[in-house]
N, C-alpha and C positions, 0 to 999 in steps of 0.2 A: 277688177282693177289690178294693175301690176303692183308688186311690192318694190319699193325703191331700190333695194340692194339685192334683188333676185339674181342668182348666178354667182355671187361672191362666196368665196370659201374662207372661213375663219377657223384657225387652229387655236383653241383657247387652252393654254397651259396654266392658267391662273387659278387662284384659290381664294376662299373666304368671300371678299366683297368687291374691292375696287375693280379687279379684272373681270370677275364673273358678272358684275352689273353691266359693265361695258359690253360684254358678250351677249347678255340678255337683250340689251337694246338693239344690237346688230341683228340678233335673231328675229326680234319683233319686226325689224325693217326688211326682213326677207332673206338675209344671208344664211348660208348653211354653216352653222356654228357647231364645231365638234369639240366637246369638253373632254380633255384628257386628264385622267386622275392617276395617281400612283396606287399601288396595291392597298395602302392603308386608307385611301379615299380622301376626299376633301373633308376637313374637320367639321364643316357645317352640315354634313350628313347626320351629325349627332345633335343638332340644335333645333329645337321646336318640336311640335307635335308630329309624330310619325304616322303616316297613312300609307299602307301597302309598302312599308320599308323605305319610304322617302320622307325626309324631315321637311317641315314647313319652310325653314330658312333656305335650305338647299333648293327646294322647289321654286321659291320666289325668284332666286337669282339665276337659276339655270333652266327655267322653263323654255321649251321650244328648241333646246339643243339636242344633238345626238351625243352619246357617251361612249368613250373608249377608256380602257384601263391599260396603261403601259408601265412596265417596270423598267425604269431608266437604268437600273443597275444590272439587269439581266442581259445576257448576250443578245445583241440585236436591238436592244431597247432604244438607244440613242440613234442608231441607224434608221429605225422606223420613224422616229420623230423627224429626222432629216428628210426622209422620203415624203412625208406628209407636208412638211414646210415647203418643199420644192414645188408643191402643187397648190399651195395656199396663196390667197391674196393678202391675208392679214394674220399675224401671230400676236396673241395677247399673252403677257406674262407679268407677274408682280412679285417675283422672288427678290431677295436682296440682290443688289447689282452685280455681285461677283458669281452668282450661282450659275447662270446660263453659260458663262464662259468656262467655268470649271467642268460643266457637263459636256463641253464640246459643242454647245449650241448657241454660241455668241452670234451677234448679228453679222459679223464679217463672214463667218462660216456659212450661215444660211443665205446671205446675199450672194455668195459665190455660186450657190446652187440655184438661186432664184433672184435675178437682179431686180425684178419688179416687186419684191416682197416688202410689205409695210409691217414693221414690228412696233407695237406699243408696249413700252416698259414703264410700269408705274411703281414707284418706290417712295419711301417716306422723305428722303433728303437728296434724291437725285443719284446719278450714276457714278460720279467721279469726284465728289467733294470731300471735305474733311469729315463729314458725318455720314457718308454714304453707306457705311456698313452697320449703322445702327438699326436695331429692330424698331419698326414703327407701325403702330396701328392707329386708327382714327383718334382714340383718346390722347395719345401722345402728341399728335399734331394739334388737337384742340388746345392742349396745355401750352405747347411751345409757341404757338402762333399768337398768344395773347387773348384769345377768345374767352377762356375760362376766367382769367383774372378780370377782364372787363365786365363780364356778366356778374361776377361776384361783387364788384365795386358798385355797379348800378343797382343791384338787388339788395345791397347791404348784407350780404351773406358770405359764408365760406365758399371757396371754389368747389363746384361739383360738376362732373362731366355731364354732357347732354345725353339724353336717351335716344340718340339718333347719330348714326355714323356719318356725319356731314363730310368730314375730310375724305373719306373713301369714295362716296358717291359723287362728290364734287370733282375729285381728281379723275374719276371715270368719265364724267361728262366732258371735262376739258380734253381728256384723251380722245374721246369720240370726235370732237370738233377737229382736232389735229389729224386724226385718221381720215376723215372725210376730205379735208384739205389736201392730204397726201394722195388720196385717190384721184382727186381732180388734177393735181400736178402730174401724176403718172400718165395721164392721158396724153400730155404733150411731150413728156421726156422719156417715158418708158421705164423710168427708174423708181425704185421704192425708196423708203425712208426708215430710219430708226428714230422713233419718237420717245424722248426721255422726259417723262412727266414726274415731277416731284410733288408729293402731296403738300409740302410746306409752301411751294410756289403757288399751287392752285388755290390753296386756302387764303393766302395773303392777297392775291390778285382779285379774289372774289369778295374780300372784306370791304364793304362799302363805307366803313367808318375809319379805315386806315389813313385816309387823307389827313385827319386831324393830327395823328401822331407824326406823319411825315412833315406837316407844316408847323409842328411844335405847338399846336393849339389844343391838344387834348385837355379836357376839363375833368374835374373830379366826378361829376355826375352828368353823363351825357344825356342829351334829350332822348326821351324814350316814350314808347307807348305803354300804357299801364292797364292792369286789370282792375275793374271797379265793380263792387257789389251794386246790383240794381234790383228793382222790383221784378225784373224778368230773369234773374240769375246773374252769375258772374259774366262780365263781358270785357273784352279788351277793346279799348277805344284808341284809334290811331292818332298820333300827334303829340307834341309837347303840350304840357298843361297850359302854358300861356296862350296857345291857340285855342284850346278847349274853352278857357275862361272868356276869351274875347267873343267866341261864338255864343256862349251862354248869355252874356250880357247884351250883345248886339241883336241876336235873333229871338231869344226867349225873354229878354227884358229883366233878367234877374239882377237886382241891385247889388252893388259892391258893399259887403258888410263892414268894411273897414274905412276909417277916416283917411283923408289924403296924406296926413303926416305920420301915419302908422309905419313902424319899422317893417322892412321887407319880410322878415321871418314871420311877423304877426300877420301880414297880408296873406302870405302863402298859406298859413295854417287856416285862417278864416275862409279864404276863397275855396280851398280844397274841401272844407267842411260844407260849404254852401253847394258846391258841385255834387258832393255825395248826397246831401239832403235832397237835391233836385231829382237825382236818379232813383232814390228809394222812397221818398215821401211825396214830393210834388207830382211825380209820375208814379201812380199807385199800382200799375200792372205792366206786363210785358209789352202789350200793344202801345201803350202810352209812351213808354221809354223809347221804343223803336221809332215811333212817329216823331218824337222830339229830336232824336239823334239824326234822323233823316232831314228834318227841317234845318238843322244846324250844319248839314252836309258833312257830318262826321262819320268816318268809316268805323264800323263796329263788327265784332265777331263773338259768338258764344264760345266759352271755354268748354270744349267738348272732350270726352274721352275718345279714344280711337274707335271704339265700338259705336259711339254716337255719331262719329264722323261719317260712318257708312250710311247713315240715314239722311245725310244732306240731300236736298232736292237735286242739286247739280250732279252729285255723284250718281244718282239714279238716272238722271236724264242723259248723261254722257256715257253711261255704262262703264264707269271708271273701275268697277269691280266686275270681273267676268268669271267664267268657270272653265276649267280644263279637265281632261281625263285624269282621274286620280290613280291610274295605272292598276286599277282593280275592278274595272267595270262601272265605276261611279264617276262623280264629278267633284271637283275641289275648287274653292274660290281662290282667286289670285288677282292682283292688280293688272289692269289692262295696259297696253302700250299707251303712253301719253300723247303720241303723235297723231294728229288728224290732218289728212291731206284732202284736197278737193278732188283729185283724179288719180289717187294712188291709195294703197292700203298698208297700214302697219297694224299688227295685232299679235298677241301672244299665240304661239303656234302649237301649244300642247304642254303637257306636264314635263317635269325634269326627267332625265333618263336614269335608269338603274345603272349601277357601276358596270362598265364594260358591255352594256347592252348592245351597242351597235358596232362592236369590233369588226365583225365579218362584213357587214353591209358598207361601212365606211371604207374599209380596205378595198372592197370591190369597186365602189364608186370613185374613189380618189386615185387608186393605184392601178386599177384594171384587174381582170381575173388572174393573170399570171403573177404580176408583181404583188398582188394583194392576197395571195393564197395564205390561208391561216397557217398551214403547215410551215411556211417559210418563216413566220414570225412568232410561232407558238410559244417559245420560251419567254418572249417579252410581254405577252398578253395575259392578263387575268381573264379567265373565262367568264362569260355572262352569268349572272346569278350568284357569284361568289359572295358579293356584298361585304359589309363591314359591321362590326359590333363594337360597343364601348370598350370591350376587353382588348381589342387589337391595337 
């Protein structure tokens, strides 16, 4: 089966997560994604377990890409990037908004070389606003967007960042939607696009609770799903407690422990205690708990660790975790592409590259034997195998 994006060339100048994750998904879909790093390397080469000199974090976000190392400050470095961009369909970058222009690689420059070029720029606060020069990583956007304050209010706790870089991956996926739309538009116009994705925009538009604030209806304790102790372990049960209580009384016949004239606070406390008693005592084991929740048509989930999540039956059935070459003759586990097509194929296409590993082959493939001669660009290229270390 064909890969949906087979034949597309992507020049990935990005680092850390938002840009690299977008590039990883494009690679899974069949594009030839070339990851370009500076001599010091992507900082994520230092994050996670190292296997054959490739860290886990870098491997997950850059699997299936080819790797080049270009020193933008060396003679010919910027010119080489221009040559590659002139032959690319897509350029990815997530520098602060003024960096590409200062390097001489702004969209206007690249578009003059390649009118059909699509460039995706991801930044915290957009390309030209009052906060565009701010440094922004996912935790900053989580805080500035109101997510941390809301979660703290609902949980009755101090604000704590999430252990998941939602703002980065969310912006990357919105960027991918825009890139695919731009590719479709290019078919009829022949023209490329510069796509300016701000992480703050992507986070707010994806916030399914923002409507309450916009309508002036935000309440002190938003309806939420809760984790409950049960005879089968801790479970999250979806839905506001009022719905859970109605199902418990209507389907399971549990009587209301409070008189009709009881104050609301008293009713809430007593009903919650009755619901908890049902899950831990009335239902004495896991099978009974699950059967009761299913009868009430309540969606439930076990509170698992990440390691336990890998044992989910669906994860095994869908091959959600696969293996790639560990670059040392063995195999390394990695998340598989999430896309499942009926008559096409998307899948992770190999482990992440070593720094500068594909300098020569990419030059030959993209520029041709003469223009891509290593001797012509040697000063700008870090030679394969040079690698990085924490001291650099």
